C-alpha positions in Angstrom: -9.2 37.6 -0.7 -8.2 37.5 -4.2 -10.6 35.4 -6.4 -10.0 31.6 -6.5 -11.6 28.4 -8.1 -11.9 25.4 -5.7 -12.4 21.7 -7.8 -12.5 18.2 -6.0 -14.3 15.2 -6.4 -17.6 14.0 -6.7 -18.1 11.7 -3.7 -15.5 10.4 -0.8 -16.6 7.3 1.4 -15.2 7.1 4.5 -15.8 3.2 5.7 -13.6 0.0 7.3 -13.9 -2.9 5.0 -15.9 -1.0 2.2 -14.0 -2.8 -0.5 -15.5 -6.3 0.8 -19.1 -4.5 -0.3 -17.7 -2.5 -3.2 -19.5 -4.4 -6.0 -23.0 -3.7 -4.7 -22.1 -0.4 -4.2 -21.1 0.2 -7.8 -24.1 -1.5 -8.6 -25.9 1.3 -6.7 -24.1 4.1 -8.0 -23.7 3.7 -11.5 -26.2 1.1 -12.7 -25.4 1.3 -16.0 -21.4 -0.1 -15.5 -21.3 -3.9 -16.0 -17.6 -4.1 -17.1 -15.4 -2.7 -14.5 -11.5 -2.6 -15.1 -9.1 -2.9 -12.1 -6.0 -0.8 -12.6 -3.3 -1.9 -10.1 0.1 -3.7 -9.2 1.7 -7.3 -9.2 2.5 -6.7 -5.6 -0.9 -5.9 -4.3 -2.0 -9.4 -6.5 0.5 -11.4 -4.9 -0.4 -10.0 -1.4 -4.1 -11.3 -2.0 -5.1 -7.9 -1.6 -6.9 -7.9 -5.0 -8.8 -11.2 -5.0 -11.3 -10.4 -2.3 -12.4 -6.8 -4.5 -12.2 -8.9 -7.8 -14.8 -11.9 -6.0 -16.9 -8.7 -4.4 -17.3 -7.6 -8.2 -18.1 -11.0 -9.4 -20.8 -11.8 -6.7 -22.6 -8.6 -7.7 -23.3 -9.6 -11.0 -20.6 -7.2 -12.5 -17.9 -9.0 -15.0 -14.4 -7.2 -13.8 -11.3 -7.5 -15.4 -8.1 -7.2 -14.2 -4.9 -4.9 -15.1 -1.9 -5.8 -12.9 0.9 -4.1 -14.9 1.4 -1.2 -13.0 5.1 -0.6 -12.0 6.5 2.2 -9.7 7.1 5.5 -11.7 4.6 4.3 -14.3 5.8 5.2 -18.0 3.8 5.8 -21.0 4.0 2.2 -22.1 1.8 1.1 -18.4 -0.7 3.7 -19.7 -1.1 2.3 -23.1 -1.1 -1.1 -22.4 -4.0 -0.4 -19.3 -5.9 1.3 -22.4 -5.5 -1.5 -24.5 -6.4 -4.1 -21.9 -10.0 -1.7 -21.1 -10.7 -1.3 -24.7 -10.1 -5.1 -25.3 -12.5 -5.9 -22.1 -15.2 -3.2 -23.5 -14.9 -1.7 -20.0 -17.2 0.8 -19.1 -15.7 1.9 -15.6 -12.4 2.1 -14.5 -11.3 1.3 -10.3 -7.5 2.3 -9.4 -6.3 0.4 -6.9 -3.5 0.4 -4.9 -1.2 3.6 -4.5 -0.6 6.6 -6.3 1.0 4.6 -9.8 -1.8 2.4 -10.2 -4.4 5.5 -9.3 -2.7 7.9 -11.6 -2.9 4.9 -14.4 -6.3 4.7 -13.8 -7.2 8.4 -14.3 -5.5 8.2 -17.6 -6.9 4.7 -18.8 -10.4 6.1 -18.1 -9.9 9.3 -20.4 -7.9 7.4 -23.8 -10.5 4.0 -23.1 -13.4 6.6 -23.8 -11.6 8.7 -26.9 -9.0 8.9 -29.6 -6.9 11.7 -27.8 -3.3 10.5 -27.7 -1.3 10.5 -24.4 1.3 13.0 -26.1 -1.8 15.2 -26.2 -2.9 15.1 -22.5 0.3 16.3 -20.9 0.3 19.9 -19.4 -2.9 21.8 -18.0 -6.1 21.5 -19.2 -5.1 19.5 -22.2 -8.0 16.6 -22.1 -10.8 17.4 -24.9 -13.2 14.6 -24.4 -14.5 12.6 -21.1 -13.9 9.5 -19.4 -15.5 6.7 -18.2 -17.0 6.6 -14.8 -13.6 6.5 -12.6 -13.7 4.8 -8.9 -10.5 5.5 -6.9 -9.0 2.9 -4.0 -6.0 4.2 -2.4 -4.3 1.1 -0.1 -1.5 3.3 1.2 -2.2 7.3 3.4 0.3 9.6 1.0 -0.7 10.5 -2.3 -3.8 12.0 -2.0 -3.9 10.5 -5.7 -7.4 9.5 -5.6 -8.8 13.2 -4.8 -6.5 15.0 -7.5 -6.8 16.3 -11.0 -3.3 15.3 -11.5 -1.7 12.1 -13.5 2.4 11.9 -13.5 3.9 9.8 -15.9 7.8 8.8 -16.4 8.6 10.0 -20.0 11.9 8.1 -21.9 14.4 7.1 -19.1 14.0 9.5 -16.4 11.9 12.6 -17.1 8.3 12.7 -15.6 5.6 14.8 -17.2 2.0 15.6 -15.6 -1.4 15.8 -16.7 -3.7 18.0 -14.9 -6.9 18.6 -15.8 -10.3 18.6 -13.8 -11.7 15.5 -15.6 -9.0 13.7 -14.1 -11.2 13.9 -11.1 -13.0 10.5 -9.9 -16.3 10.1 -9.3 -16.1 8.2 -5.8 -13.0 7.6 -3.7 -13.3 5.1 -1.3 -11.1 5.2 2.0 -11.0 2.1 3.6 -8.7 1.3 6.6 -8.4 -2.3 6.7 -6.5 -2.0 3.4 -3.6 -0.3 4.5 -3.0 -2.3 8.4 -0.7 -4.9 6.9 1.1 -1.9 5.3 5.2 -2.0 6.2 6.2 0.7 8.5 8.8 2.0 6.4 6.3 2.5 3.7 4.1 3.6 5.9 6.5 6.6 6.8 7.6 7.8 4.0 4.1 7.9 1.9 3.1 9.8 5.5 5.5 12.6 5.4 5.0 12.3 1.6 0.8 13.7 2.3 2.7 15.9 4.7 4.7 17.4 2.5 1.3 18.0 0.2 -0.2 20.1 3.2 2.7 22.2 3.9 3.4 23.1 -0.1 -0.1 23.8 -0.2 0.2 26.1 2.5 2.8 27.8 1.3 2.4 27.7 -2.3 2.2 31.1 -4.4 0.4 31.5 -7.1 -2.9 29.6 -5.8 -2.7 29.6 -2.3 -6.3 30.0 -0.8 -8.8 30.2 2.4 -10.3 26.7 1.2 -7.1 24.5 0.4 -5.5 26.3 3.7 -8.2 24.7 6.2 -7.6 21.4 4.5 -3.9 21.8 4.7 -4.1 22.4 8.3 -6.5 19.9 9.2 -4.3 17.3 7.2 -1.2 18.1 8.9 -2.9 17.6 12.6 -4.5 14.3 11.8 -1.2 13.0 10.3 1.4 13.9 12.5 -0.7 13.2 15.3 -1.0 9.8 13.4 2.1 9.1 11.6 4.3 7.5 14.4 1.4 5.5 15.9 0.7 4.3 12.4 4.4 2.9 12.1 4.6 1.6 15.3 0.8 0.1 15.9 -0.2 -0.8 12.1 -3.1 -2.6 12.9 -4.9 0.5 14.7 -7.4 1.2 12.9 -8.3 4.6 13.7 -4.7 6.0 13.2 -4.9 4.1 9.6 -8.2 5.8 9.2 -7.2 9.1 10.1 -4.1 8.8 8.1 -6.0 8.0 5.3 -8.3 11.0 5.9 -5.6 13.3 6.3 -3.7 12.4 3.1 -7.1 12.8 1.3 -7.6 16.0 2.6 -4.1 16.8 1.9 -4.5 15.7 -1.7 -8.0 18.1 -2.1 -5.8 21.0 -0.4 -2.5 20.5 -3.4 -5.0 19.4 -6.1 -6.2 23.6 -5.8 -2.9 24.9 -4.3 -0.4 23.1 -6.4 2.8 21.5 -4.7 6.5 23.4 -5.4 10.1 23.1 -4.8 10.2 19.6 -2.4 8.4 18.2 -5.1 10.5 19.8 -8.0 13.5 18.4 -6.6 12.2 15.0 -5.5 11.4 14.4 -8.6 14.7 14.0 -10.2 15.6 11.4 -7.1 12.8 9.1 -8.8 13.3 9.4 -11.9 17.5 8.6 -12.0 17.5 6.5 -9.0 13.9 4.6 -8.4 13.6 6.1 -4.8 10.2 5.9 -4.0 8.3 9.5 -4.1 7.4 9.5 -0.8 11.1 9.0 0.4 12.1 11.1 -2.0 10.2 14.3 -0.8 10.9 13.1 2.8 14.8 13.4 2.0 14.7 17.2 0.6 12.1 18.4 2.6 14.2 20.0 5.8 16.4 21.8 3.2 13.9 23.1 1.2 12.6 24.8 3.9 15.5 26.3 5.1 15.5 27.7 2.1 12.4 29.0 1.5 12.4 30.2 4.9 13.4 33.5 4.5 10.7 34.0 2.2 8.0 31.8 4.1 9.4 31.9 7.1 5.9 33.2 8.6 3.9 30.5 7.2 6.2 28.3 8.5 6.0 29.3 12.0 2.0 29.3 11.7 2.1 25.6 10.7 4.7 24.7 13.5 2.2 26.3 15.8 -0.9 24.7 14.7 1.0 21.2 15.4 2.6 22.3 19.0 5.8 22.4 17.5 6.8 26.0 18.8 6.2 29.1 16.8 9.1 29.2 14.3 9.9 27.9 11.0 13.2 26.4 12.5 10.9 24.7 15.0 8.8 23.3 12.6 12.5 22.0 10.4 13.1 20.8 14.0 10.0 18.9 14.2 9.8 17.2 11.2 13.3 16.1 11.7 12.4 14.6 15.0 9.4 12.9 13.2 11.8 11.4 10.4 13.8 9.7 13.5 11.1 8.3 15.0 10.0 6.6 12.0 13.0 5.7 11.0 13.3 7.1 8.1 16.5 8.1 5.7 17.7 11.2 6.0 20.4 12.1 3.7 20.7 11.2 0.2 24.0 9.4 0.6 21.8 6.8 2.8 20.1 5.7 -0.7 23.1 5.7 -2.8 23.5 9.2 -4.2 26.9 10.6 -4.1 28.6 14.1 -4.8 29.3 13.5 -8.5 25.1 12.6 -8.9 24.1 16.7 -7.6 24.7 18.1 -11.0 22.8 16.1 -13.2 20.1 16.2 -10.2 20.1 19.8 -9.8 20.0 20.2 -14.1 17.1 17.9 -13.9 15.1 19.8 -11.3 15.3 22.6 -13.6 12.9 21.0 -16.0 9.9 21.0 -13.5 9.2 24.6 -13.9 5.0 23.6 -13.7 6.3 23.0 -10.0 9.1 25.6 -9.0 6.8 28.7 -10.2 4.8 27.7 -7.1 7.6 28.0 -4.5 7.7 30.8 -2.4 11.0 31.5 -3.5 12.7 31.3 -6.6 15.3 28.0 -7.2 18.0 28.9 -9.7 20.0 25.5 -10.6 22.9 26.6 -8.8 20.1 26.5 -5.5 19.0 23.4 -6.4 22.8 22.3 -6.1 23.3 23.4 -3.1 19.9 22.2 -1.7 21.2 18.9 -3.0 24.5 19.4 -1.2 23.1 20.0 1.7 21.3 16.9 2.0 23.8 14.8 0.9 
C-alpha cells in the first residue's frame, strides 16, 4: 500500500424530513449564524420545494435570503451573481439546495462572499488562499455526490468547463433527506443514479490516487445504487429505495473526491458543453464504450466490480449488466438519440482533450483519435 491522503466533510445527517427542521438544526450547530443564503434554481422554487425550507429558517428566527438563479452547467456569471447576493444580504452561512449545479455554486459563493479572491484565481487544484463562510449542502437528487466533494465545475466561455478542487470546498454539514427526492421524475432518477454509479466505477479504477478507503466506499456505493436504482425509478415514493440511492450517491462522492474520476467524465463534459445534455445522461451515454476501451488495462478491476454486484466475473459481464440496467430504467443509450451526428464527433474529441485533469486519471491513455473512436462507437 502506498501513502495516501483522504479528506471528507465534517458531518453527514441522514434523516427523512430533516429539511423541515433545518432552521432549528442550524441554530444548534451554527449559533453565530443568523443570515443564511439559500442557493438553488427556479425550477425547485416553482415545484414548491424551496418554500418549506425558507419557512423552516424563518420559524427558527433566522433571516434567510434566496438566490434562485442557478442553471444547469452554471456559468461564471451565475457564481458572481450568487456572490453579490450573499454580500448584499450580509450572509453568514450558505445553503446549497438542489442538484450538483446548485451545490457547486454554493461552494464558490461561500468562498468568494467572505474574501476578495477572484473566481479566475480559483481554477485548478488547491488554489484557494482564504477561508469561507459556513456551508451546508442539501441534495435533492441522488447522483452528483457534490455535497461531499471538494470540487466545483463551472462553464467558462461558451462551452468549456473548468474545475475548482480544494479541501476548503468540503462543507460543514451534508443533509440527506429522502423525502426531497420522492417526486423526482423517473428519467432524472435514472440519469443521476447512473452518474453516481460512474463515480463509483471510476473511483475504483482511477490511475493515480486509488486507495483502500475510496475502494471500500466505491464498492458499497455501487451495491446500494445497483440494488435500488430500478425500484427508485419505478416506485418513486419508496422512501427506503430513495434513501439508499442518496447514501449510495454520497458514498460514491466521497470515493471520487479522493480517487478522482477519469475518461468517462472527460468525454461526457463536451456533450454537456456543446449540446446541453444533462451531466448524468452524458456520462451514461459514453460509459460502456469507455469501459470497453479501458478493459485491456482495467479488465481485472472491472471483473472485481462485476462480481461485487452479482453480474458475473468478467469486464464484459459488467458492461452487459450496465447495458441491461440502462434498458430497465429507460435511459437513452446512443448519441444519435440526443441529437448528435457524425459531423459533431471531431469537435467533441478535440474538446475532450482539454480535460487534462481527468484524462491523467484514466487507467489507459486516451488520445484524440481514441476519443473519436469512442464517440463513434457510442453514436
